[in-house]
C-alpha positions in Angstrom: 29.6 -5.9 -32.3 31.4 -2.7 -31.6 28.8 -0.1 -30.1 29.0 3.4 -31.4 27.1 6.4 -30.5 24.8 5.9 -33.4 23.6 2.4 -32.2 20.1 2.3 -30.5 18.9 -0.1 -27.7 15.2 -0.8 -27.9 13.3 -2.2 -24.9 9.8 -3.4 -25.7 7.0 -4.1 -23.4 4.4 -6.4 -25.3 1.8 -6.1 -22.5 1.4 -2.2 -22.7 -1.3 -2.2 -25.3 -1.3 -5.7 -26.8 -3.4 -4.9 -30.0 -1.4 -4.8 -33.5 1.7 -5.4 -31.4 3.5 -7.8 -33.9 2.7 -5.6 -36.9 3.7 -2.6 -35.1 7.0 -4.1 -34.4 7.7 -5.2 -37.7 6.8 -1.8 -39.0 9.3 -0.1 -36.7 12.0 -2.5 -37.4 11.6 -1.9 -41.3 11.4 1.7 -40.8 14.7 1.8 -38.6 16.6 -0.4 -41.4 15.4 1.9 -44.1 16.7 4.8 -42.1 19.9 2.7 -41.8 19.6 3.0 -37.8 21.5 0.0 -36.1 19.9 -1.4 -33.1 19.4 -4.4 -30.9 16.3 -5.2 -29.2 14.8 -6.9 -26.2 11.3 -7.8 -25.0 10.5 -7.6 -21.3 8.9 -10.8 -19.7 8.0 -9.8 -16.1 7.8 -6.7 -13.8 11.1 -5.2 -13.3 12.5 -6.9 -16.4 13.0 -3.4 -18.2 15.4 -2.2 -15.4 17.6 -5.3 -15.7 17.7 -4.7 -19.6 18.3 -1.2 -19.4 21.2 -1.6 -16.9 22.6 -4.4 -19.1 22.6 -2.1 -22.3 24.1 0.8 -20.3 27.0 -1.0 -19.2 27.5 -2.6 -22.8 28.1 1.3 -23.5 25.0 1.8 -25.6 24.3 5.6 -25.5 20.8 5.7 -26.9 17.6 4.0 -25.8 14.3 3.6 -27.3 11.3 2.5 -25.2 8.0 0.9 -26.4 5.8 0.9 -23.3 3.9 3.0 -20.7 4.9 5.0 -17.9 5.9 2.1 -15.7 8.1 0.7 -18.4 9.8 4.1 -19.0 10.3 4.5 -15.3 12.0 0.9 -15.2 14.4 1.8 -18.0 15.3 5.0 -16.1 16.1 3.1 -13.0 18.2 0.5 -15.1 20.4 3.4 -16.7 20.8 5.4 -13.4 21.7 2.3 -11.3 24.2 1.2 -14.0 28.0 2.1 -13.5 27.7 5.1 -15.8 29.0 8.1 -14.1 27.8 10.7 -16.4 24.4 10.1 -17.9 23.8 13.7 -19.0 25.0 12.9 -22.8 22.8 9.7 -23.0 19.7 9.9 -25.1 16.3 8.1 -25.0 12.9 8.3 -27.0 9.5 7.0 -26.3 6.8 5.2 -28.4 3.9 5.2 -25.9 1.9 1.9 -25.5 0.6 2.2 -22.0 -2.8 3.2 -20.6 -2.0 6.2 -18.6 0.7 7.7 -20.7 1.1 10.6 -18.3 4.9 11.1 -19.2 4.3 11.2 -23.2 1.2 13.4 -22.6 3.3 16.3 -21.5 5.3 16.2 -24.9 2.3 15.6 -27.0 3.4 12.0 -27.5 0.1 10.0 -28.0 -0.6 6.4 -28.9 -0.6 7.4 -32.6 2.2 5.0 -33.4 3.1 6.6 -36.8 3.5 10.0 -35.1 5.6 8.7 -32.4 8.1 7.2 -34.9 8.2 10.3 -36.8 9.1 12.2 -33.7 11.8 9.7 -33.0 13.2 10.1 -36.5 12.8 13.9 -36.7 12.4 15.4 -33.3 14.7 17.6 -31.4 16.8 16.6 -28.3 15.9 18.3 -24.8 17.8 17.9 -21.5 15.5 16.8 -18.9 15.6 16.3 -14.9 15.2 13.0 -13.2 13.9 12.6 -9.5 15.5 10.4 -7.0 14.2 8.8 -3.6 16.6 7.6 -0.9 15.0 5.3 1.7 15.5 2.2 3.8 14.4 -1.2 3.5 15.0 -3.8 6.2 17.6 -1.4 7.4 19.5 -1.2 4.2 19.6 1.9 2.1 18.0 2.0 -1.2 17.6 4.3 -4.0 14.6 4.6 -6.6 14.7 6.9 -9.5 11.5 8.6 -11.2 10.8 10.2 -14.3 7.4 11.7 -13.6 6.5 11.7 -10.1 6.1 10.1 -6.6 3.0 9.9 -4.4 2.2 9.1 -1.0 -1.2 8.7 1.1 -4.2 8.4 -1.1 -2.2 8.8 -4.3 -0.2 5.5 -3.4 -3.4 3.7 -2.2 -5.0 4.5 -5.5 -2.0 3.0 -7.6 -2.3 0.0 -5.5 -5.8 -0.6 -6.1 -5.4 0.1 -9.6 -2.7 -2.9 -10.0 -5.2 -5.3 -8.0 -7.9 -4.4 -10.5 -5.8 -5.1 -13.5 -5.4 -8.6 -12.4 -9.2 -9.2 -13.0 -10.0 -6.8 -15.8 -6.8 -6.2 -17.6 -5.2 -2.6 -18.4 -7.7 0.1 -19.0 -7.3 3.7 -19.0 -10.6 4.3 -16.6 -9.0 2.0 -13.9 -7.1 4.8 -12.0 -10.3 6.9 -12.2 -12.4 3.9 -10.6 -9.8 3.2 -8.1 -9.8 6.9 -7.0 -13.5 7.1 -6.8 -13.4 4.0 -4.6 -10.8 5.0 -2.3 -11.2 8.8 -1.8 -14.1 8.5 0.6 -12.7 5.9 2.6 -8.9 6.6 2.9 -7.8 8.2 6.2 -5.4 10.9 6.6 -2.2 10.5 9.0 0.5 12.5 10.5 3.5 13.6 8.5 6.5 16.1 8.7 7.8 17.6 5.5 11.1 19.4 5.7 12.9 21.3 2.8 14.8 24.7 2.7 11.6 26.4 1.3 8.9 25.0 3.7 8.4 23.0 6.8 5.0 21.3 7.2 3.8 19.1 10.2 0.3 18.3 9.6 -2.3 15.4 8.4 -1.5 14.4 5.1 -4.5 13.0 3.0 -2.6 12.6 -0.3 0.7 13.9 -1.7 2.5 14.2 -4.9 6.1 15.3 -5.6 6.5 15.7 -9.5 8.7 16.3 -12.3 5.8 16.3 -14.8 2.6 17.7 -14.4 0.4 14.9 -15.4 -0.6 11.7 -13.1 -3.2 9.1 -13.0 -4.1 9.0 -16.8 -4.4 12.9 -17.3 -5.2 14.5 -13.9 -3.1 17.4 -12.8 -2.1 17.2 -9.4 0.9 19.6 -9.9 -0.2 21.7 -12.9 2.8 23.9 -13.0 5.6 21.1 -13.1 8.1 21.4 -15.8 10.7 18.6 -16.3 13.5 20.8 -17.4 13.5 23.5 -14.6 15.7 21.8 -12.0 12.8 21.9 -9.4 10.3 19.4 -8.0 6.6 20.7 -7.7 5.2 19.4 -4.3 1.4 19.2 -3.7 -0.1 18.0 -0.2 -3.6 17.9 0.7 -4.5 18.0 4.4 -7.2 16.2 6.0 -10.4 17.2 3.9 -14.0 17.0 4.6 -16.8 15.6 2.3 -17.2 18.9 0.6 -13.4 19.5 0.3 -13.1 16.1 -1.5 -16.0 16.9 -4.0 -14.3 20.3 -4.9 -11.0 18.6 -5.1 -12.2 15.9 -7.6 -13.6 18.8 -9.9 -10.3 20.7 -9.7 -8.1 17.6 -10.4 -9.2 17.6 -14.0 -9.3 21.4 -14.8 -5.9 22.3 -13.5 -7.0 24.3 -10.5 -6.2 22.0 -7.7 -3.7 24.3 -6.0 -6.3 26.8 -5.5 -8.3 24.5 -3.1 -7.9 25.7 0.6 -6.7 22.5 1.9 -3.8 22.1 -0.5 -0.2 23.2 0.4 2.1 23.5 -2.6 5.6 24.8 -3.3 8.8 24.0 -5.5 12.1 22.6 -4.2 15.2 20.7 -5.2 15.0 18.5 -2.0 12.7 17.4 0.8 12.3 14.9 3.3 8.9 13.3 4.4 8.6 11.5 7.6 5.5 9.7 8.3 4.1 8.7 11.9 3.1 5.2 10.5 4.2 3.1 7.5 3.5 5.1 4.4 3.0 3.4 1.2 4.7 5.2 -1.7 4.4 4.9 -5.7 7.0 6.2 -8.2 5.6 6.5 -11.8 2.6 4.3 -10.9 5.1 1.6 -9.3 4.6 0.6 -5.8 8.1 1.3 -3.9 8.5 -1.1 -0.8 10.3 1.0 1.9 10.0 3.0 5.0 9.9 6.7 6.2 11.9 8.8 6.0 12.0 9.4 2.3 14.6 11.9 0.9 13.3 12.9 -2.4 15.6 15.2 -4.8 16.0 16.2 -8.2 19.0 15.6 -10.7 19.0 18.6 -13.2 19.8 17.9 -16.9 20.2 14.3 -16.0 19.6 12.8 -19.5 18.5 13.7 -22.9 15.1 12.9 -24.6 14.0 13.1 -28.2 10.9 15.3 -28.2 8.5 16.7 -30.9 
């Protein structure tokens, strides 16, 4: 089959919101056929599979991608597209039908788990250029690159994601798990020394948690970087220094009302590039996925990197 600019590649994660999966998929396919939209689809079978599928679709010259899944699936698809042999991704297009538990990326755009609304947005929405983040680091002495669509986190942020994944093995995927993991880790995690270098700011201090963001939401609706916009060509950086017990209590409250940056232990700024160096092995997460690597992490933004269908 000859792939044209009108064809869509569909990537489906069946584990993201299992209820009514078969009925929803059938309804989507019937809707696409009624709209005379040509498509090919694949269903993911393991962690990281969406990256491989998206890369294969991209290298088959697909220019349009529809993702049914959560933040992790969306992030895997972005990594597949940007690790492919396509030199210019700015004209590629993707759409999202959220099916995950956190849905932080979709939340910014007003895309909820209302299946019919998301399909309607896909069919009638507008196209918006968005930025994509990139992290360069080393693993076993080899240079690696990982892309992210929403944010990357270090310190407590990454530790909480790690605990959340462990909890999922026992209780499944639930939207409250991140909050449970946060409350379990926030009083026991210990800060460590980091150096942060960018054109705008140089910081050498104890880091409790850190988030470098393209989008403003994380952890299922928390606002660590309330001013982040995924189309301004900038990364929003938030770093919390070593806190006291009172600082932690105040910070937790501000996480949910969008006023975290007003907390006295918070450093925040915007940049296009920064390097994070840690005095010990620092766990990092990207879009809720643990990234195995070692410091230093060179984090940058790719402006107008791809197109997205939004309401």
